PAFIBA-123342 format. One record per residue (C-alpha): residue in three letters; chain; x, y, z. Coordinates in pm, 1 decimal. Layout:
N
ALA / A / X / Y / Z .
...
//
This chain:
313
MET / A / 2270.8 / -7377.9 / 410.7 .
ASN / A / 2331.9 / -7070.3 / 195.2 .
HIS / A / 2219.8 / -6799.1 / 435.9 .
ASP / A / 2175.0 / -6547.8 / 152.3 .
LEU / A / 1881.5 / -6732.9 / 0.2 .
PRO / A / 1525.0 / -6724.8 / 133.4 .
LEU / A / 1346.5 / -7051.2 / 212.7 .
ALA / A / 1150.6 / -7160.8 / -90.9 .
ASP / A / 921.3 / -7424.0 / 63.2 .
PRO / A / 560.1 / -7303.3 / 13.1 .
ALA / A / 454.8 / -7531.2 / 300.4 .
LEU / A / 607.2 / -7271.1 / 531.5 .
ASP / A / 331.8 / -7027.2 / 433.2 .
LEU / A / 59.2 / -6980.0 / 691.6 .
PHE / A / -262.6 / -6780.8 / 648.3 .
ALA / A / -482.1 / -6564.8 / 868.3 .
ASP / A / -827.0 / -6444.7 / 761.7 .
LEU / A / -867.2 / -6105.1 / 924.6 .
PRO / A / -1201.7 / -5957.0 / 1036.0 .
HIS / A / -1192.0 / -5678.4 / 776.7 .
GLY / A / -1168.5 / -5921.1 / 485.3 .
ILE / A / -794.1 / -5928.4 / 420.8 .
ARG / A / -618.2 / -6264.1 / 409.3 .
MET / A / -257.3 / -6236.0 / 523.2 .
CYS / A / 14.1 / -6484.6 / 436.6 .
TYR / A / 288.6 / -6508.9 / 697.4 .
ARG / A / 570.5 / -6727.7 / 828.5 .
THR / A / 724.2 / -6765.4 / 1171.3 .
PHE / A / 1075.2 / -6858.1 / 1284.0 .
GLY / A / 1213.6 / -6939.8 / 1627.6 .
HIS / A / 1037.9 / -7028.1 / 1951.4 .
PRO / A / 698.6 / -6870.5 / 2033.8 .
GLY / A / 800.0 / -6807.8 / 2394.6 .
GLN / A / 1072.6 / -6563.5 / 2291.1 .
PRO / A / 1025.3 / -6187.1 / 2237.2 .
ILE / A / 839.9 / -6135.9 / 1909.5 .
ILE / A / 973.5 / -5918.4 / 1630.4 .
VAL / A / 764.1 / -5848.3 / 1320.2 .
LEU / A / 945.5 / -5776.6 / 993.3 .
ILE / A / 750.1 / -5563.2 / 745.2 .
ALA / A / 874.9 / -5573.6 / 386.9 .
GLY / A / 913.2 / -5280.7 / 152.2 .
LEU / A / 740.2 / -5167.6 / -165.0 .
GLY / A / 666.4 / -5453.6 / -403.4 .
LEU / A / 855.9 / -5708.2 / -193.3 .
GLN / A / 730.5 / -6041.9 / -65.6 .
LEU / A / 809.1 / -6209.2 / 264.3 .
VAL / A / 1072.8 / -6424.8 / 90.9 .
SER / A / 1276.9 / -6108.5 / 26.9 .
TRP / A / 1420.1 / -6117.2 / 381.3 .
PRO / A / 1765.9 / -6280.1 / 383.2 .
MET / A / 1773.5 / -6596.7 / 590.5 .
ALA / A / 2099.1 / -6474.7 / 745.2 .
PHE / A / 1905.8 / -6180.2 / 889.2 .
ILE / A / 1614.1 / -6392.0 / 1014.3 .
GLU / A / 1840.4 / -6659.5 / 1159.4 .
GLY / A / 2054.8 / -6392.3 / 1322.5 .
LEU / A / 1751.0 / -6257.8 / 1506.3 .
VAL / A / 1643.3 / -6609.1 / 1605.6 .
ALA / A / 1994.7 / -6685.2 / 1733.6 .
GLU / A / 1963.3 / -6377.8 / 1956.6 .
GLY / A / 1652.5 / -6522.0 / 2118.0 .
MET / A / 1373.7 / -6367.6 / 1910.5 .
HIS / A / 1061.2 / -6514.5 / 1756.7 .
VAL / A / 1035.7 / -6372.4 / 1405.0 .
ILE / A / 716.8 / -6311.5 / 1206.9 .
VAL / A / 733.8 / -6212.6 / 839.7 .
MET / A / 437.8 / -6144.8 / 611.9 .
ASP / A / 323.1 / -6051.0 / 266.3 .
ASN / A / 166.6 / -5705.5 / 279.5 .
ARG / A / -171.0 / -5671.1 / 111.0 .
ASP / A / -142.3 / -5668.2 / -269.8 .
MET / A / 175.5 / -5875.5 / -265.6 .
GLY / A / 271.1 / -6242.8 / -267.2 .
ARG / A / 4.5 / -6473.3 / -128.2 .
SER / A / -185.7 / -6213.7 / 73.0 .
THR / A / -510.2 / -6061.0 / -54.8 .
HIS / A / -482.4 / -5865.5 / -377.8 .
MET / A / -719.3 / -5573.5 / -399.3 .
SER / A / -958.7 / -5524.3 / -690.7 .
MET / A / -932.7 / -5151.8 / -767.0 .
GLN / A / -751.7 / -5046.1 / -1083.7 .
PRO / A / -433.6 / -4849.5 / -1006.9 .
PRO / A / -423.9 / -4494.5 / -1143.3 .
ALA / A / -211.0 / -4371.8 / -1430.0 .
ARG / A / 141.7 / -4282.3 / -1324.5 .
TRP / A / 101.0 / -3919.9 / -1431.5 .
ARG / A / -164.9 / -3876.6 / -1161.1 .
LEU / A / 80.5 / -3991.3 / -896.1 .
LEU / A / 353.0 / -3762.5 / -1032.0 .
LEU / A / 110.9 / -3473.4 / -992.7 .
GLY / A / 18.0 / -3588.1 / -643.3 .
ARG / A / -338.1 / -3672.3 / -743.4 .
PRO / A / -412.4 / -4025.9 / -620.0 .
PRO / A / -772.4 / -4143.0 / -658.9 .
ALA / A / -1011.3 / -4082.3 / -371.2 .
GLY / A / -1093.2 / -4385.2 / -161.2 .
HIS / A / -771.5 / -4575.7 / -227.0 .
TYR / A / -625.8 / -4758.9 / 69.9 .
GLN / A / -337.2 / -4593.0 / 251.8 .
ILE / A / -40.6 / -4684.2 / 470.4 .
LYS / A / -265.8 / -4658.4 / 776.1 .
ASP / A / -479.6 / -4939.2 / 633.6 .
MET / A / -172.8 / -5156.4 / 585.1 .
ALA / A / -83.7 / -5089.6 / 950.0 .
ASP / A / -435.8 / -5202.8 / 1040.9 .
ASP / A / -359.5 / -5529.5 / 859.4 .
VAL / A / -51.6 / -5591.5 / 1072.9 .
ALA / A / -236.1 / -5506.7 / 1394.1 .
ALA / A / -520.5 / -5742.2 / 1300.5 .
LEU / A / -273.2 / -6018.7 / 1217.5 .
LEU / A / -108.0 / -5983.0 / 1558.1 .
GLU / A / -450.1 / -5992.6 / 1721.3 .
GLN / A / -539.4 / -6306.0 / 1526.0 .
LEU / A / -214.7 / -6471.6 / 1637.4 .
GLY / A / -275.5 / -6380.0 / 2000.2 .
VAL / A / 24.9 / -6146.1 / 2008.6 .
ALA / A / -42.5 / -5865.5 / 2257.0 .
GLN / A / 286.1 / -5681.1 / 2199.2 .
ALA / A / 574.2 / -5705.8 / 1955.0 .
HIS / A / 885.8 / -5530.5 / 1839.4 .
VAL / A / 831.8 / -5392.8 / 1488.5 .
LEU / A / 1096.9 / -5361.0 / 1218.1 .
GLY / A / 1010.8 / -5219.5 / 878.6 .
MET / A / 1223.0 / -5144.4 / 575.4 .
SER / A / 1141.4 / -4868.3 / 325.0 .
MET / A / 760.8 / -4874.6 / 278.8 .
GLY / A / 758.2 / -5130.5 / 558.9 .
GLY / A / 914.3 / -4863.9 / 778.6 .
MET / A / 623.0 / -4636.3 / 693.3 .
ILE / A / 379.5 / -4911.0 / 792.9 .
GLY / A / 573.1 / -4967.3 / 1114.5 .
GLN / A / 562.2 / -4594.6 / 1192.5 .
ASN / A / 184.7 / -4591.1 / 1147.7 .
LEU / A / 147.8 / -4907.2 / 1354.6 .
ALA / A / 341.4 / -4751.4 / 1644.1 .
ALA / A / 127.7 / -4435.5 / 1626.7 .
GLN / A / -210.5 / -4605.5 / 1576.0 .
PHE / A / -158.7 / -4895.4 / 1817.2 .
PRO / A / 92.3 / -4774.4 / 2078.4 .
HIS / A / -5.3 / -5052.9 / 2320.2 .
LYS / A / 101.3 / -5317.3 / 2066.8 .
VAL / A / 448.6 / -5186.3 / 1977.1 .
LEU / A / 728.3 / -5249.5 / 2227.6 .
SER / A / 991.9 / -5090.9 / 2005.8 .
LEU / A / 1022.3 / -4962.4 / 1649.9 .
ILE / A / 1308.7 / -5003.8 / 1405.1 .
SER / A / 1265.1 / -4796.8 / 1087.6 .
ILE / A / 1521.9 / -4886.1 / 818.8 .
PHE / A / 1584.1 / -4662.5 / 516.0 .
SER / A / 1236.0 / -4514.0 / 535.3 .
THR / A / 1092.3 / -4162.6 / 547.4 .
THR / A / 808.2 / -3945.5 / 677.6 .
GLY / A / 608.6 / -3880.0 / 361.7 .
ASN / A / 721.5 / -3515.9 / 353.9 .
LYS / A / 801.1 / -3445.0 / -11.1 .
GLN / A / 1096.2 / -3228.1 / 89.9 .
VAL / A / 1291.2 / -3526.0 / 227.2 .
GLY / A / 1365.7 / -3887.5 / 143.2 .
GLN / A / 1302.5 / -3855.6 / -229.4 .
PRO / A / 1453.5 / -4102.2 / -479.8 .
ALA / A / 1753.8 / -3988.6 / -679.9 .
GLY / A / 1660.1 / -3854.3 / -1022.6 .
SER / A / 1830.4 / -4154.2 / -1183.8 .
THR / A / 1620.7 / -4389.6 / -971.1 .
LEU / A / 1294.5 / -4210.2 / -1039.2 .
TRP / A / 1366.3 / -4216.3 / -1412.0 .
ARG / A / 1420.2 / -4593.4 / -1402.2 .
MET / A / 1096.5 / -4642.0 / -1209.0 .
LEU / A / 895.6 / -4431.3 / -1452.1 .
LEU / A / 1033.2 / -4616.4 / -1754.9 .
SER / A / 992.7 / -4963.8 / -1606.0 .
LYS / A / 782.3 / -5205.8 / -1806.0 .
PRO / A / 608.8 / -5528.5 / -1703.7 .
ALA / A / 799.0 / -5854.5 / -1747.0 .
TRP / A / 606.8 / -6154.5 / -1876.2 .
THR / A / 876.1 / -6420.7 / -1844.2 .
LEU / A / 1086.6 / -6520.9 / -1545.4 .
PRO / A / 1425.5 / -6446.6 / -1711.2 .
GLU / A / 1299.4 / -6103.5 / -1816.2 .
ALA / A / 1174.2 / -6032.5 / -1463.5 .
GLN / A / 1506.4 / -6142.5 / -1316.6 .
ASP / A / 1705.3 / -5926.2 / -1558.3 .
ARG / A / 1497.9 / -5617.0 / -1478.5 .
PHE / A / 1519.0 / -5669.7 / -1103.6 .
VAL / A / 1894.8 / -5720.1 / -1125.3 .
ALA / A / 1931.3 / -5401.9 / -1331.3 .
MET / A / 1739.3 / -5198.2 / -1072.1 .
MET / A / 1922.7 / -5354.3 / -778.0 .
ARG / A / 2259.0 / -5283.4 / -936.9 .
HIS / A / 2151.6 / -4921.1 / -921.3 .
ILE / A / 1994.8 / -4898.3 / -573.8 .
GLY / A / 2152.3 / -5201.6 / -405.9 .
ASN / A / 2510.0 / -5310.4 / -354.6 .
PRO / A / 2640.1 / -5516.4 / -648.3 .
ASP / A / 2976.3 / -5560.1 / -474.6 .
VAL / A / 2835.9 / -5805.9 / -218.4 .
PRO / A / 2968.1 / -6153.8 / -309.8 .
ASP / A / 2718.2 / -6364.2 / -507.2 .
ILE / A / 2448.5 / -6100.5 / -463.4 .
GLU / A / 2324.9 / -6131.0 / -821.8 .
ALA / A / 2241.8 / -6496.8 / -757.2 .
VAL / A / 2048.1 / -6386.4 / -448.8 .
TRP / A / 1852.3 / -6131.0 / -650.5 .
ARG / A / 1768.7 / -6387.0 / -919.1 .
ASN / A / 1672.2 / -6646.6 / -661.3 .
TYR / A / 1436.5 / -6400.3 / -491.5 .
ILE / A / 1256.0 / -6323.8 / -817.1 .
GLU / A / 1224.7 / -6695.4 / -888.8 .
GLN / A / 1059.6 / -6747.4 / -549.1 .
ALA / A / 838.1 / -6441.1 / -594.1 .
TRP / A / 736.7 / -6560.5 / -940.7 .
GLN / A / 616.1 / -6890.2 / -793.5 .
ARG / A / 407.1 / -6715.9 / -525.4 .
ASP / A / 235.9 / -6453.0 / -741.0 .
THR / A / 137.3 / -6399.2 / -1104.1 .
PRO / A / 303.5 / -6128.9 / -1317.1 .
VAL / A / -26.7 / -5941.6 / -1356.1 .
GLN / A / -110.1 / -5956.6 / -984.7 .
GLY / A / 242.7 / -5853.6 / -891.9 .
LEU / A / 242.6 / -5555.3 / -1127.0 .
LEU / A / -100.9 / -5428.2 / -1023.3 .
GLY / A / -18.1 / -5483.9 / -656.7 .
TYR / A / 303.6 / -5285.4 / -690.5 .
GLU / A / 119.0 / -4998.1 / -857.7 .
ARG / A / -145.9 / -4995.8 / -585.1 .
GLN / A / 118.8 / -4996.6 / -311.6 .
VAL / A / 287.4 / -4698.5 / -478.3 .
THR / A / -52.8 / -4528.1 / -481.9 .
ALA / A / -96.2 / -4600.5 / -110.6 .
VAL / A / 236.3 / -4431.0 / -33.4 .
VAL / A / 143.4 / -4122.0 / -236.6 .
ALA / A / -212.4 / -4109.5 / -98.4 .
SER / A / -84.4 / -4122.0 / 260.8 .
GLY / A / 91.7 / -3786.8 / 239.1 .
ASP / A / 306.7 / -3639.2 / 514.6 .
ARG / A / 305.0 / -3837.2 / 841.9 .
THR / A / 532.9 / -3600.9 / 1036.5 .
ASN / A / 264.6 / -3483.8 / 1280.2 .
LEU / A / 153.1 / -3842.7 / 1335.4 .
LEU / A / 510.7 / -3945.7 / 1415.4 .
HIS / A / 522.8 / -3689.6 / 1696.8 .
SER / A / 280.5 / -3914.3 / 1888.0 .
ILE / A / 498.6 / -4227.0 / 1882.0 .
GLN / A / 606.1 / -4330.6 / 2230.6 .
ALA / A / 780.1 / -4660.4 / 2153.0 .
PRO / A / 1161.6 / -4660.0 / 2176.3 .
THR / A / 1266.0 / -4599.7 / 1816.5 .
LEU / A / 1581.8 / -4678.8 / 1623.2 .
VAL / A / 1620.3 / -4524.8 / 1277.4 .
ILE / A / 1878.2 / -4682.1 / 1044.9 .
HIS / A / 1973.1 / -4538.7 / 709.1 .
GLY / A / 2258.2 / -4578.4 / 463.0 .
ASP / A / 2453.5 / -4280.9 / 339.7 .
HIS / A / 2451.9 / -4416.5 / -18.2 .
ASP / A / 2075.3 / -4473.4 / -56.1 .
ARG / A / 1946.8 / -4384.5 / -403.6 .
MET / A / 1590.3 / -4499.5 / -338.2 .
VAL / A / 1517.0 / -4309.2 / -16.0 .
HIS / A / 1753.5 / -4016.3 / 37.6 .
PRO / A / 1918.8 / -4017.8 / 383.0 .
SER / A / 1727.5 / -3699.1 / 463.7 .
GLY / A / 1423.5 / -3924.7 / 503.6 .
GLY / A / 1585.6 / -4111.1 / 789.5 .
GLU / A / 1702.2 / -3787.2 / 947.2 .
ALA / A / 1349.9 / -3642.8 / 930.1 .
THR / A / 1203.1 / -3961.6 / 1077.8 .
ALA / A / 1439.4 / -3945.8 / 1375.3 .
ARG / A / 1362.4 / -3575.8 / 1429.8 .
ALA / A / 988.4 / -3637.7 / 1424.5 .
ILE / A / 986.8 / -3919.5 / 1683.2 .
HIS / A / 1063.6 / -3810.6 / 2038.1 .
GLY / A / 1380.9 / -3973.9 / 2168.2 .
ALA / A / 1453.3 / -4165.2 / 1847.4 .
LEU / A / 1810.9 / -4271.9 / 1780.4 .
LEU / A / 1949.9 / -4226.8 / 1429.0 .
HIS / A / 2233.1 / -4446.2 / 1305.1 .
THR / A / 2377.3 / -4377.9 / 960.5 .
VAL / A / 2554.4 / -4682.0 / 814.6 .
CYS / A / 2847.6 / -4580.8 / 597.3 .
GLY / A / 2834.3 / -4736.6 / 252.0 .
MET / A / 2491.1 / -4892.4 / 301.1 .
ARG / A / 2250.1 / -4870.8 / 11.1 .
HIS / A / 1882.5 / -4967.9 / -22.5 .
GLN / A / 1945.1 / -5331.9 / 54.0 .
ILE / A / 1954.3 / -5574.6 / 346.1 .
ASP / A / 2182.1 / -5867.7 / 272.1 .
ALA / A / 2397.2 / -6125.9 / 448.5 .
ALA / A / 2703.1 / -5900.7 / 433.0 .
ILE / A / 2539.8 / -5607.4 / 614.8 .
THR / A / 2346.0 / -5832.3 / 855.8 .
PRO / A / 2610.1 / -5850.0 / 1134.7 .
GLN / A / 2632.5 / -5471.6 / 1145.3 .
LEU / A / 2253.6 / -5435.2 / 1153.3 .
LEU / A / 2219.5 / -5695.0 / 1428.6 .
GLN / A / 2472.1 / -5505.5 / 1639.6 .
LEU / A / 2230.2 / -5210.6 / 1628.1 .
ILE / A / 1896.0 / -5389.7 / 1643.5 .
VAL / A / 1957.2 / -5649.8 / 1915.1 .
PRO / A / 2064.1 / -5404.2 / 2190.3 .
HIS / A / 1773.2 / -5178.1 / 2099.2 .
VAL / A / 1524.8 / -5463.7 / 2137.8 .
ARG / A / 1681.9 / -5582.7 / 2462.9 .
ASP / A / 1677.4 / -5232.7 / 2609.9 .
ALA / A / 1308.6 / -5204.9 / 2523.5 .
GLU / A / 1243.3 / -5544.4 / 2683.1 .
ARG / A / 1407.4 / -5428.8 / 3004.8 .
GLN / A / 1197.1 / -5112.0 / 3008.0 .
THR / A / 867.6 / -5296.7 / 2958.2 .
PRO / A / 663.8 / -5337.9 / 3279.1 .
VAL / A / 614.5 / -5701.3 / 3379.5 .
ASN / A / 234.3 / -5666.9 / 3363.5 .
ALA / A / 234.8 / -5488.2 / 3025.9 .
//
């Protein structure tokens, strides 16, 4: 098996209809009796974005892994509201009533409830880290430990994209064919990801092919825009992060052009007792090459949290 490539079989997709009207698509890996770790994907990414090497590495360490499509992405519910013009977001003027990161955390909590999961370890990357942060603050009894990877607090003074990245995002246009979508994703990932990883371009193209099969171009574009709006509408979570009690590990790369390393530093400062680990050379990408190094950080963190959890928790 090529451990870089996500599983493509749509039969792996499972669905949960949540009480508040959201339908979540998810997959599970490993044995249900093992400690559960939930992986929350980043902005505009589907559950098939997680490298199988990363998932299988967690399973090999004795964890039961749950991955999901966030609302407005993949095969989960797509919302109906029209996303705002980009100039409104640049001016910090998201529309009133739009869903926020806290609502996406509610989705994850409801999914866990639906699956009968009382407690889980939570790992989020980028926007997924924001959702994980909110989950740990809103539902402290559900989160055994938190791992926030290249994410930030929402404070505009930290964690901002590089100017070159922001410019590319603002000028991005919709792709209406698969090759065009693959080319545009590859171009962005060459900028924010690590193009030196062997065969990584094939991984990027394979991901977009899988994503293309699970979502339509129009749905994917509108969902991405609404997720961006949710991030902007959520504002600064620093005060909320002060309330997090779960053992927290913050991981960030020192070469991140999407979320400046100051975002990880601010996250660690805001959460009492959080550990910050800066990975030299890491960019805004989780891949098979960086997986062993990430597992060396994540697995001990999860096991320490397991040992600290009361038996009757």
